[in-house]
PATORMAR-405311 format. One line per 2 residues: number of its first residue (from 0); their letters; for each residue z, y, x of C-alpha. Coordinates in pm, 1 decimal. Layout:
// residues N
NUM> a> Z,Y,X  ...
END
This chain:
// residues 203
0> me> 0.0,0.0,0.0  -106.0,334.4,144.1
2> lt> 42.7,635.4,-26.3  -72.0,989.4,44.0
4> ap> 169.2,1231.1,211.3  253.6,1405.0,-119.8
6> em> 302.6,1068.7,-291.8  543.3,959.3,-19.0
8> rv> 740.8,1283.6,-42.9  760.6,1266.8,-424.0
10> lg> 869.2,902.2,-423.3  1136.3,974.8,-162.7
12> cl> 1263.4,1268.0,-369.3  1281.6,1064.4,-689.1
14> ie> 1484.7,792.8,-515.5  1707.6,1050.1,-347.0
16> kq> 1786.5,1246.4,-661.5  1849.9,932.9,-864.8
18> at> 2127.7,844.9,-619.5  2264.9,1188.4,-535.1
20> tp> 2229.1,1390.6,-858.0  2213.9,1132.3,-1138.8
22> dy> 2305.0,1392.8,-1402.5  1970.6,1565.2,-1339.2
24> yp> 1762.2,1247.7,-1325.8  1491.9,1171.7,-1450.2
26> ms> 1331.1,1488.4,-1319.7  1097.9,1754.3,-1454.1
28> ln> 785.4,1852.5,-1264.1  944.6,2180.8,-1158.2
30> si> 1256.7,2010.5,-1020.4  1042.6,1762.2,-826.7
32> vm> 845.1,2048.7,-670.6  1171.0,2211.2,-558.2
34> ac> 1299.6,1879.6,-421.8  979.8,1823.9,-224.5
36> nq> 990.0,2172.3,-73.9  1360.0,2199.7,6.2
38> rs> 1440.1,2290.9,365.5  1729.6,2050.8,426.1
40> nr> 1698.9,1675.3,483.4  1319.1,1696.4,509.6
42> ep> 1084.6,1632.6,798.4  837.0,1782.1,795.8
44> vv> 919.8,2074.9,569.4  634.8,2123.1,320.7
46> dy> 526.0,2376.1,61.4  353.0,2170.1,-206.7
48> te> 211.3,2338.3,-514.5  282.6,2222.8,-867.1
50> se> -72.4,2087.5,-884.2  -27.5,1881.0,-567.1
52> vq> 296.5,1733.0,-693.6  139.8,1653.9,-1031.2
54> da> -146.7,1473.4,-856.3  108.9,1278.2,-651.7
56> ld> 299.5,1179.2,-965.6  -23.7,1065.7,-1129.5
58> gl> -101.7,858.9,-821.5  243.0,698.9,-821.8
60> re> 206.9,615.6,-1190.7  -126.5,448.2,-1124.7
62> rg> 35.6,239.9,-851.3  320.7,140.1,-1080.3
64> la> 582.1,329.3,-877.8  667.2,603.1,-1129.3
66> rt> 684.2,650.0,-1505.2  713.8,932.0,-1752.7
68> vh> 1025.0,958.6,-1967.7  1047.8,1107.3,-2316.5
70> gk> 1416.5,1164.4,-2365.2  1565.6,1272.3,-2695.4
72> gd> 1588.0,1649.4,-2701.4  1380.7,1693.5,-2383.1
74> rv> 1151.5,1994.4,-2402.6  951.5,1896.1,-2093.9
76> lk> 810.3,1569.8,-1966.3  1027.8,1398.8,-1707.4
78> yk> 961.7,1139.7,-1440.5  1145.8,852.5,-1278.4
80> hv> 1056.3,602.9,-1007.6  1040.7,227.4,-1056.4
82> ad> 1011.3,141.2,-688.6  1290.5,-115.3,-696.5
84> dt> 1109.4,-317.5,-964.6  756.0,-278.2,-831.7
86> le> 842.6,-331.0,-465.1  1124.3,-579.0,-539.6
88> in> 1381.3,-409.4,-318.6  1759.5,-390.8,-343.1
90> ta> 1974.8,-77.2,-344.0  2026.1,-76.3,33.8
92> qk> 1656.9,-120.1,105.9  1570.4,149.6,-147.2
94> al> 1806.6,390.7,29.6  1655.4,315.2,370.0
96> la> 1301.3,363.9,242.5  1392.9,693.6,77.0
98> vl> 1537.5,839.7,396.8  1240.8,713.5,600.0
100> ll> 1001.7,866.1,345.7  1181.5,1200.7,358.4
102> rg> 1259.3,1227.6,729.9  1020.5,1002.7,922.1
104> pq> 1104.1,742.3,1190.6  1474.9,713.2,1275.1
106> ta> 1720.7,492.4,1460.8  1948.7,249.9,1280.2
108> ge> 2242.9,480.4,1353.6  2067.5,781.2,1203.4
110> lr> 1971.3,578.9,898.7  2327.4,459.2,845.0
112> tr> 2454.7,817.9,855.4  2181.3,964.7,636.1
114> tg> 2199.8,696.0,366.9  2569.9,765.0,311.5
116> ry> 2492.0,961.3,-5.1  2296.4,666.6,-147.6
118> ce> 2505.2,364.0,-59.8  2754.7,243.5,198.5
120> fs> 2665.5,7.9,482.1  2940.3,-195.2,647.0
122> gl> 2792.4,-129.7,990.7  2477.6,-113.1,1200.2
124> de> 2429.1,-488.8,1170.1  2381.1,-456.9,795.5
126> vt> 2137.5,-168.2,844.1  1925.3,-364.1,1092.5
128> se> 1944.4,-672.5,871.1  1803.5,-483.4,572.0
130> la> 1537.9,-321.5,791.9  1442.2,-666.6,920.0
132> al> 1411.3,-785.8,560.8  1176.1,-496.6,482.7
134> ag> 973.4,-573.5,796.1  961.5,-949.0,737.8
136> rd> 792.0,-945.2,398.7  442.0,-1080.2,341.7
138> ep> 341.6,-717.0,302.6  588.2,-534.7,531.8
140> la> 743.7,-213.4,408.2  900.5,-113.6,741.3
142> er> 847.0,-167.7,1110.9  1050.7,-143.0,1427.8
144> le> 886.4,94.4,1673.6  881.1,37.7,2046.2
146> rr> 1104.9,267.7,2244.1  923.1,555.8,2405.6
148> pg> 1003.7,683.0,2755.8  1342.6,853.3,2754.9
150> ek> 1460.6,696.9,2428.8  1777.0,485.2,2428.7
152> ep> 1737.7,317.0,2091.0  1439.2,186.6,1894.4
154> ry> 1343.2,366.1,1577.5  1215.1,234.4,1246.3
156> sh> 938.0,361.0,1021.9  829.1,278.4,667.9
158> ll> 479.5,141.2,612.0  410.6,283.3,266.6
160> gg> 157.0,520.6,418.9  -12.9,264.8,642.6
162> mp> 61.2,229.8,1012.3  302.5,500.3,1134.8
164> vd> 163.7,774.3,1356.2  433.4,687.3,1610.3
166> la> 248.9,366.5,1692.8  -3.1,564.4,1894.0
168> pa> 23.3,442.3,2254.4  296.4,623.7,2445.8
170> ip> 219.5,769.1,2789.1  356.8,534.9,3059.3
172> ad> 645.9,682.7,3256.1  465.3,660.2,3592.1
174> le> 157.2,836.7,3452.8  374.4,1106.6,3298.7
176> st> 540.6,1160.5,3637.9  201.6,1195.1,3805.5
178> rv> 92.3,1454.1,3550.0  408.3,1658.0,3606.3
180> eq> 354.0,1654.8,3983.2  -7.4,1766.3,3931.5
182> le> 99.2,2056.5,3710.1  364.6,2163.2,3960.9
184> ae> 103.6,2162.3,4239.8  -132.4,2375.2,4028.2
186> lr> 150.7,2618.5,3953.8  229.9,2655.2,4326.8
188> el> -136.8,2725.3,4399.1  -153.6,2990.6,4124.8
190> ra> 158.6,3160.7,4259.2  7.4,3164.7,4609.2
192> rv> -310.8,3326.2,4475.2  -114.8,3593.5,4291.3
194> ar> 88.1,3665.5,4606.7  -233.8,3708.2,4810.5
196> me> -385.1,3940.3,4551.5  -70.4,4155.1,4541.0
198> se> -73.4,4170.7,4920.2  -440.0,4282.3,4929.1
200> lg> -373.1,4547.0,4664.5  -67.8,4669.7,4847.1
202> l> 166.8,4590.9,4559.8
END
């Protein structure tokens, strides 16, 4: 399943608000737009229009991940996700996917901290166990990323938007070192040229 960027953001917001503000869930189109564009707990920060969010909701409905709700006394149409039913995931896995959808690749420790508003994990072992379950499905929903140079812990990414961008080959450490040395050499040469020009101009 490959969701668009707006679809991923909207789905993450619906899951988040269901867990964190249940009194205001299901959500109106306007509240979903505000949730998508909020500045906290989002990476990247976006500025989606009402039209873009509506298109994303329509796409999620077509994929069986969202539904409209006609509540008694509601003046506007509201929406809710049905990701747990469609994707067959439990509460812990739903929380992990939501945070990954809203904030991108993260370590198990970051995920444990940031899912605290959704559910409570007993420890990192439970987090990694649920991530492994998401990754081990016939159609994986998450993947463990290889550590990049300078990183101490592996990170995890969801796969609802296809292969994560982070899977692009990382620059080997020895090659990176060579590039730094080359840039430093070029900088020294530029400084020498500037010094000669100042000397010739009598500066």
